[in-house]
C-alpha positions in Angstrom: 1.3 -30.8 -99.2 1.9 -27.2 -98.3 5.5 -26.1 -97.3 6.0 -22.8 -95.6 9.6 -21.7 -95.3 11.1 -19.1 -93.0 8.3 -19.1 -90.4 9.7 -16.6 -88.0 7.4 -17.0 -85.0 4.3 -18.7 -83.6 2.1 -15.8 -84.8 3.1 -16.4 -88.4 2.4 -20.2 -88.0 -1.0 -19.4 -86.5 -1.8 -17.1 -89.4 -1.2 -20.0 -91.8 -3.5 -22.3 -89.7 -6.1 -19.5 -89.6 -6.0 -19.0 -93.3 -6.4 -22.8 -94.0 -9.4 -22.8 -91.5 -11.0 -19.9 -93.3 -10.6 -21.6 -96.6 -12.3 -24.7 -95.1 -9.4 -26.8 -96.1 -9.1 -30.2 -94.4 -5.5 -30.2 -93.3 -3.2 -31.5 -90.6 0.2 -30.3 -89.4 2.8 -32.8 -90.6 6.1 -31.6 -89.2 8.5 -28.7 -88.8 12.3 -28.4 -89.4 14.5 -28.1 -87.5 12.1 -28.5 -84.6 8.4 -27.6 -83.9 9.3 -25.3 -81.1 12.2 -23.4 -82.7 12.1 -20.5 -85.1 12.7 -19.8 -87.9 11.4 -23.0 -89.2 10.0 -24.7 -92.2 6.5 -26.1 -91.5 4.8 -28.8 -93.6 1.0 -29.3 -93.7 -0.8 -32.2 -95.4 -4.1 -31.0 -96.8 -6.9 -32.4 -99.0 -8.3 -32.0 -101.6 -5.8 -31.2 -104.3 -8.4 -29.1 -106.0 -7.7 -26.5 -103.2 -4.1 -25.9 -104.3 -4.7 -22.7 -106.3 -6.9 -21.1 -103.6 -4.3 -22.1 -100.9 -1.4 -20.7 -102.9 -3.3 -17.4 -103.4 -4.0 -17.1 -99.7 -0.4 -18.0 -98.8 0.9 -15.4 -101.2 -0.9 -12.7 -99.4 0.3 -13.9 -96.0 3.9 -14.3 -97.3 4.0 -10.5 -98.0 2.7 -9.8 -94.5 4.9 -12.3 -92.5 7.9 -12.7 -94.7 7.7 -16.4 -95.3 7.8 -18.4 -98.6 4.9 -20.9 -99.1 4.5 -23.4 -101.9 2.2 -26.3 -102.6 4.1 -29.5 -103.5 
């Protein structure tokens, strides 16, 4: 699972989705807290395979610097 904290707007959320698509990671959006249409939010993504964790973390680190969120694989 990928957790992305402090997603400030829809553009930041779309950047996460775009990065996962570019990495060809099979994922699906799991949920958002507090709500999917409110920001800032914490977004959760299920993704497979686990072997992609390091690549996903590297990509999220770069995006975190640009968009100000905190991402971690769980």
